[in-house]
TORVOKE-751578 format. One record per residue: residue in one letter; residue number from 1; x, y, z of N, C-alpha, C in turn; chain. Coordinates in steps of 0.001 Angstrom, whole numbers, padded with zeros to 6 digits. Layout:
// residues N
+------+------+---------+---------+---------+---------+---------+---------+---------+---------+---------+-------+
! resn ! resi !     n_x !     n_y !     n_z !    ca_x !    ca_y !    ca_z !     c_x !     c_y !     c_z ! chain !
+------+------+---------+---------+---------+---------+---------+---------+---------+---------+---------+-------+
!    a !  NUM !       X !       Y !       Z !       X !       Y !       Z !       X !       Y !       Z !     A !
...
+------+------+---------+---------+---------+---------+---------+---------+---------+---------+---------+-------+
END
This chain:
// residues 122
+------+------+---------+---------+---------+---------+---------+---------+---------+---------+---------+-------+
! resn ! resi !     n_x !     n_y !     n_z !    ca_x !    ca_y !    ca_z !     c_x !     c_y !     c_z ! chain !
+------+------+---------+---------+---------+---------+---------+---------+---------+---------+---------+-------+
!    x !    1 !  000804 ! -001196 !  000000 !  000000 !  000000 !  000000 !  000854 !  001270 !  000000 !     A !
!    x !    2 !  002087 !  001152 !  000475 !  002980 !  002309 !  000400 !  003484 !  002455 ! -001028 !     A !
!    x !    3 !  003556 !  003680 ! -001508 !  004040 !  003869 ! -002875 !  005512 !  003469 ! -003014 !     A !
!    x !    4 !  005831 !  002944 ! -004162 !  007199 !  002490 ! -004434 !  008207 !  003624 ! -004222 !     A !
!    x !    5 !  007859 !  004839 ! -004653 !  008805 !  005951 ! -004510 !  009123 !  006217 ! -003039 !     A !
!    x !    6 !  008155 !  006043 ! -002139 !  008429 !  006260 ! -000721 !  009360 !  005179 ! -000182 !     A !
!    x !    7 !  009093 !  003937 ! -000556 !  009950 !  002838 ! -000104 !  011378 !  003018 ! -000610 !     A !
!    x !    8 !  011519 !  003469 ! -001840 !  012852 !  003723 ! -002389 !  013542 !  004855 ! -001619 !     A !
!    x !    9 !  012795 !  005895 ! -001289 !  013318 !  007027 ! -000508 !  013798 !  006546 !  000868 !     A !
!    x !   10 !  012967 !  005752 !  001547 !  013337 !  005207 !  002857 !  014634 !  004419 !  002797 !     A !
!    x !   11 !  014706 !  003520 !  001831 !  015867 !  002631 !  001738 !  017116 !  003354 !  001239 !     A !
!    x !   12 !  016966 !  004265 !  000301 !  018120 !  004988 ! -000242 !  018828 !  005809 !  000832 !     A !
!    x !   13 !  018054 !  006288 !  001812 !  018621 !  007146 !  002861 !  018676 !  006450 !  004228 !     A !
!    x !   14 !  018367 !  005150 !  004242 !  018427 !  004354 !  005481 !  017647 !  005042 !  006608 !     A !
!    x !   15 !  016385 !  005368 !  006339 !  015600 !  006178 !  007270 !  014814 !  005399 !  008309 !     A !
!    x !   16 !  014523 !  004142 !  008084 !  013679 !  003394 !  009021 !  014307 !  003429 !  010416 !     A !
!    x !   17 !  013518 !  003901 !  011374 !  013981 !  003996 !  012750 !  014721 !  005278 !  013082 !     A !
!    x !   18 !  015131 !  006035 !  012076 !  015816 !  007307 !  012327 !  014792 !  008377 !  012686 !     A !
!    x !   19 !  015286 !  009455 !  013253 !  014397 !  010547 !  013631 !  014819 !  011845 !  012956 !     A !
!    x !   20 !  013870 !  012755 !  012925 !  014096 !  014094 !  012388 !  013415 !  015087 !  013331 !     A !
!    x !   21 !  014001 !  016249 !  013455 !  013465 !  017268 !  014356 !  013415 !  018603 !  013616 !     A !
!    x !   22 !  012220 !  019175 !  013535 !  012023 !  020472 !  012897 !  011596 !  021469 !  013958 !     A !
!    x !   23 !  012229 !  022629 !  013973 !  011786 !  023646 !  014920 !  010546 !  024348 !  014372 !     A !
!    x !   24 !  010017 !  025259 !  015142 !  008771 !  025932 !  014778 !  008880 !  026715 !  013472 !     A !
!    x !   25 !  010079 !  027193 !  013148 !  010262 !  027967 !  011914 !  010277 !  027067 !  010682 !     A !
!    x !   26 !  010780 !  025850 !  010825 !  010872 !  024924 !  009692 !  009541 !  024244 !  009406 !     A !
!    x !   27 !  008721 !  024073 !  010432 !  007430 !  023392 !  010330 !  006376 !  024395 !  009861 !     A !
!    x !   28 !  005741 !  024126 !  008744 !  004742 !  025048 !  008198 !  003566 !  025274 !  009137 !     A !
!    x !   29 !  003307 !  024329 !  010045 !  002221 !  024502 !  011010 !  002661 !  025335 !  012213 !     A !
!    x !   30 !  003943 !  025649 !  012295 !  004595 !  026438 !  013344 !  004602 !  025774 !  014730 !     A !
!    x !   31 !  004329 !  024473 !  014800 !  004366 !  023762 !  016075 !  005717 !  023119 !  016345 !     A !
!    x !   32 !  006447 !  022836 !  015291 !  007654 !  022036 !  015405 !  007280 !  020563 !  015322 !     A !
!    x !   33 !  008234 !  019732 !  014974 !  007960 !  018306 !  014815 !  009177 !  017498 !  015210 !     A !
!    x !   34 !  008933 !  016464 !  015972 !  009966 !  015519 !  016363 !  009416 !  014152 !  015980 !     A !
!    x !   35 !  009957 !  013555 !  014943 !  009345 !  012361 !  014376 !  010341 !  011239 !  014151 !     A !
!    x !   36 !  009793 !  010016 !  014058 !  010609 !  008838 !  013771 !  009985 !  008104 !  012593 !     A !
!    x !   37 !  010831 !  007772 !  011616 !  010365 !  007101 !  010411 !  009911 !  005674 !  010720 !     A !
!    x !   38 !  008795 !  005286 !  010131 !  008225 !  003956 !  010311 !  008769 !  002969 !  009288 !     A !
!    x !   39 !  008796 !  001715 !  009673 !  009082 !  000647 !  008713 !  007824 !  000439 !  007862 !     A !
!    x !   40 !  007959 ! -000290 !  006781 !  006804 ! -000588 !  005938 !  005745 ! -001335 !  006749 !     A !
!    x !   41 !  006156 ! -002309 !  007551 !  005206 ! -003084 !  008357 !  004472 ! -002192 !  009352 !     A !
!    x !   42 !  005191 ! -001282 !  010010 !  004553 ! -000378 !  010971 !  003591 !  000586 !  010279 !     A !
!    x !   43 !  003957 !  001059 !  009105 !  003068 !  001937 !  008330 !  001772 !  001220 !  007982 !     A !
!    x !   44 !  001897 !  000004 !  007497 !  000706 ! -000764 !  007118 ! -000158 ! -001087 !  008323 !     A !
!    x !   45 !  000453 ! -001375 !  009460 ! -000299 ! -001645 !  010681 ! -001094 ! -000409 !  011092 !     A !
!    x !   46 ! -000451 !  000744 !  011113 ! -001122 !  001988 !  011483 ! -002240 !  002333 !  010496 !     A !
!    x !   47 ! -002010 !  002073 !  009233 ! -002974 !  002393 !  008181 ! -004214 !  001515 !  008246 !     A !
!    x !   48 ! -004040 !  000262 !  008579 ! -005156 ! -000681 !  008487 ! -005812 ! -001041 !  009820 !     A !
!    x !   49 ! -005147 ! -000771 !  010937 ! -005686 ! -001203 !  012229 ! -006010 ! -000081 !  013203 !     A !
!    x !   50 ! -005618 !  001155 !  012895 ! -005790 !  002249 !  013847 ! -006316 !  003514 !  013164 !     A !
!    x !   51 ! -006963 !  004354 !  013974 ! -007384 !  005672 !  013509 ! -006250 !  006651 !  013783 !     A !
!    x !   52 ! -005974 !  007606 !  012939 ! -006775 !  008000 !  011793 ! -006471 !  007249 !  010497 !     A !
!    x !   53 ! -005468 !  006356 !  010517 ! -005111 !  005640 !  009286 ! -006300 !  005039 !  008573 !     A !
!    x !   54 ! -007164 !  004363 !  009315 ! -008345 !  003736 !  008720 ! -009206 !  004773 !  008007 !     A !
!    x !   55 ! -009365 !  005927 !  008634 ! -010251 !  006954 !  008088 ! -009695 !  007743 !  006920 !     A !
!    x !   56 ! -008373 !  007841 !  006811 ! -007796 !  008677 !  005752 ! -007238 !  007875 !  004578 !     A !
!    x !   57 ! -007181 !  006568 !  004710 ! -006640 !  005724 !  003634 ! -007388 !  005938 !  002323 !     A !
!    x !   58 ! -008696 !  006072 !  002407 ! -009507 !  006255 !  001191 ! -009172 !  007558 !  000467 !     A !
!    x !   59 ! -008570 !  008509 !  001173 ! -008199 !  009800 !  000588 ! -006748 !  009838 !  000130 !     A !
!    x !   60 ! -006072 !  008677 !  000162 ! -004710 !  008580 ! -000354 ! -003605 !  008773 !  000665 !     A !
!    x !   61 ! -003938 !  009020 !  001921 ! -002930 !  009243 !  002943 ! -002358 !  007920 !  003462 !     A !
!    x !   62 ! -001053 !  007906 !  003686 ! -000383 !  006757 !  004302 !  000592 !  007268 !  005364 !     A !
!    x !   63 !  000606 !  006618 !  006533 !  001497 !  007046 !  007607 !  002942 !  006676 !  007306 !     A !
!    x !   64 !  003852 !  007607 !  007606 !  005270 !  007357 !  007329 !  006156 !  007615 !  008538 !     A !
!    x !   65 !  005619 !  008279 !  009580 !  006425 !  008578 !  010771 !  005509 !  008774 !  011966 !     A !
!    x !   66 !  006068 !  008496 !  013143 !  005333 !  008704 !  014388 !  005932 !  009879 !  015140 !     A !
!    x !   67 !  005145 !  010437 !  016043 !  005587 !  011559 !  016861 !  006420 !  011050 !  018039 !     A !
!    x !   68 !  007558 !  011674 !  018268 !  008419 !  011308 !  019387 !  008181 !  012165 !  020625 !     A !
!    x !   69 !  007332 !  013179 !  020507 !  007125 !  014068 !  021657 !  005909 !  013678 !  022491 !     A !
!    x !   70 !  005283 !  012545 !  022165 !  004209 !  012023 !  022997 !  002798 !  012445 !  022629 !     A !
!    x !   71 !  002603 !  013094 !  021503 !  001263 !  013552 !  021130 !  000366 !  012411 !  020648 !     A !
!    x !   72 !  000965 !  011340 !  020148 !  000175 !  010262 !  019558 ! -000198 !  010519 !  018112 !     A !
!    x !   73 !  000211 !  011673 !  017578 ! -000085 !  012007 !  016185 !  000938 !  011338 !  015263 !     A !
!    x !   74 !  000507 !  011069 !  014045 !  001390 !  010473 !  013044 !  001556 !  011445 !  011885 !     A !
!    x !   75 !  002597 !  011212 !  011123 !  002912 !  012022 !  009951 !  002640 !  011180 !  008714 !     A !
!    x !   76 !  002062 !  011804 !  007703 !  001576 !  011116 !  006521 !  002062 !  011786 !  005243 !     A !
!    x !   77 !  002101 !  010995 !  004192 !  002188 !  011519 !  002838 !  000850 !  011197 !  002172 !     A !
!    x !   78 !  000593 !  011818 !  001047 ! -000610 !  011497 !  000296 ! -000179 !  010998 ! -001082 !     A !
!    x !   79 ! -000589 !  009800 ! -001420 ! -000188 !  009197 ! -002690 ! -000678 !  010002 ! -003887 !     A !
!    x !   80 ! -001721 !  010786 ! -003705 ! -002235 !  011611 ! -004804 ! -001316 !  012798 ! -005099 !     A !
!    x !   81 ! -000445 !  013151 ! -004153 !  000504 !  014246 ! -004362 !  001687 !  013811 ! -005217 !     A !
!    x !   82 !  001935 !  012514 ! -005294 !  003060 !  012004 ! -006077 !  004372 !  012106 ! -005328 !     A !
!    x !   83 !  005420 !  011724 ! -006025 !  006756 !  011687 ! -005450 !  007186 !  013060 ! -004934 !     A !
!    x !   84 !  007789 !  013073 ! -003747 !  008291 !  014281 ! -003099 !  007195 !  015308 ! -002817 !     A !
!    x !   85 !  006001 !  014808 ! -002554 !  004906 !  015679 ! -002159 !  005062 !  016122 ! -000712 !     A !
!    x !   86 !  004074 !  016819 ! -000189 !  004133 !  017341 !  001169 !  004117 !  016252 !  002245 !     A !
!    x !   87 !  004525 !  016656 !  003441 !  004404 !  015849 !  004643 !  003322 !  016491 !  005497 !     A !
!    x !   88 !  002419 !  015666 !  006032 !  001293 !  016152 !  006819 !  001303 !  015572 !  008227 !     A !
!    x !   89 !  000775 !  016337 !  009180 !  000514 !  015829 !  010525 ! -000986 !  015603 !  010645 !     A !
!    x !   90 ! -001366 !  014439 !  011187 ! -002769 !  014127 !  011444 ! -003001 !  014213 !  012949 !     A !
!    x !   91 ! -003940 !  015045 !  013345 ! -004283 !  015174 !  014762 ! -005300 !  014080 !  015105 !     A !
!    x !   92 ! -004823 !  013019 !  015748 ! -005655 !  011837 !  015958 ! -006950 !  012126 !  016713 !     A !
!    x !   93 ! -006955 !  013121 !  017565 ! -008170 !  013410 !  018331 ! -009217 !  014175 !  017524 !     A !
!    x !   94 ! -008918 !  014543 !  016285 ! -009873 !  015249 !  015425 ! -010620 !  014302 !  014478 !     A !
!    x !   95 ! -010406 !  013007 !  014632 ! -011031 !  012024 !  013747 ! -012144 !  011279 !  014461 !     A !
!    x !   96 ! -013212 !  011046 !  013724 ! -014359 !  010289 !  014217 ! -014699 !  009225 !  013172 !     A !
!    x !   97 ! -015374 !  008190 !  013586 ! -015777 !  007120 !  012664 ! -016638 !  007670 !  011529 !     A !
!    x !   98 ! -017397 !  008725 !  011798 ! -018269 !  009294 !  010768 ! -017551 !  010254 !  009822 !     A !
!    x !   99 ! -016290 !  010549 !  010087 ! -015535 !  011397 !  009172 ! -014646 !  012402 !  009900 !     A !
!    x !  100 ! -014129 !  013345 !  009119 ! -013234 !  014353 !  009685 ! -013291 !  015623 !  008845 !     A !
!    x !  101 ! -012956 !  016718 !  009481 ! -012832 !  018011 !  008812 ! -011337 !  018212 !  008560 !     A !
!    x !  102 ! -010931 !  018187 !  007306 ! -009511 !  018267 !  006955 ! -008855 !  019531 !  007497 !     A !
!    x !  103 ! -009580 !  020644 !  007534 ! -009002 !  021890 !  008049 ! -008664 !  021783 !  009531 !     A !
!    x !  104 ! -009386 !  020975 !  010253 ! -009188 !  020793 !  011685 ! -008226 !  019649 !  011994 !     A !
!    x !  105 ! -008207 !  018642 !  011145 ! -007514 !  017388 !  011449 ! -006133 !  017243 !  010824 !     A !
!    x !  106 ! -005826 !  018047 !  009800 ! -004596 !  017850 !  009035 ! -003849 !  019170 !  008890 !     A !
!    x !  107 ! -002557 !  019125 !  009141 ! -001693 !  020283 !  008894 ! -000551 !  019868 !  007986 !     A !
!    x !  108 ! -000194 !  020746 !  007076 !  000987 !  020517 !  006243 !  002214 !  020929 !  007053 !     A !
!    x !  109 !  003209 !  020037 !  007073 !  004432 !  020282 !  007824 !  005553 !  020772 !  006909 !     A !
!    x !  110 !  005700 !  020112 !  005778 !  006715 !  020479 !  004779 !  006087 !  020415 !  003393 !     A !
!    x !  111 !  006559 !  021260 !  002497 !  006062 !  021226 !  001117 !  006552 !  019996 !  000360 !     A !
!    x !  112 !  007730 !  019498 !  000736 !  008337 !  018357 !  000040 !  009001 !  017429 !  001049 !     A !
!    x !  113 !  008687 !  016153 !  000963 !  009234 !  015164 !  001906 !  010755 !  015127 !  001921 !     A !
!    x !  114 !  011364 !  015362 !  000787 !  012826 !  015307 !  000747 !  013468 !  016366 !  001638 !     A !
!    x !  115 !  012715 !  017401 !  002012 !  013237 !  018408 !  002942 !  013570 !  017786 !  004301 !     A !
!    x !  116 !  012948 !  016667 !  004632 !  013230 !  015991 !  005896 !  014710 !  015633 !  006039 !     A !
!    x !  117 !  015376 !  015402 !  004934 !  016783 !  015010 !  004981 !  017648 !  016065 !  005665 !     A !
!    x !  118 !  017242 !  017310 !  005605 !  017989 !  018387 !  006242 !  017786 !  018479 !  007745 !     A !
!    x !  119 !  016882 !  017650 !  008293 !  016561 !  017715 !  009718 !  016808 !  016392 !  010437 !     A !
!    x !  120 !  017511 !  015485 !  009796 !  017801 !  014186 !  010404 !  018678 !  014356 !  011624 !     A !
!    x !  121 !  018391 !  013546 !  012639 !  019241 !  013522 !  013825 !  020185 !  012350 !  013693 !     A !
!    x !  122 !  021427 !  012564 !  014032 !  022427 !  011514 !  013879 !  022564 !  010672 !  015106 !     A !
+------+------+---------+---------+---------+---------+---------+---------+---------+---------+---------+-------+
END
């Protein structure tokens, strides 16, 4: 279910399990982000067994990273954006079984996923 380009990006840069940290200025939502890249298995588990993954899958979103600061929110790409599209944060508490308001539930973090490479923690 993960797009081939994302899997290639993960493997080319050895990102699984690594973390990235964006300060408030780098994060388009101005909150800052501290995230850890998911493995393919973890992404699929989050997408198919948990909210908001279950609710946003039909709209092309797939989880690619988890929050390290304890919020419980996940970071997603959208397959409809194509390769090197934006990175989004999903606010898990804004989702309901009957649906969600994208303006309330989703924030764009970066315009292009490849920008994450500049914020990797070693």
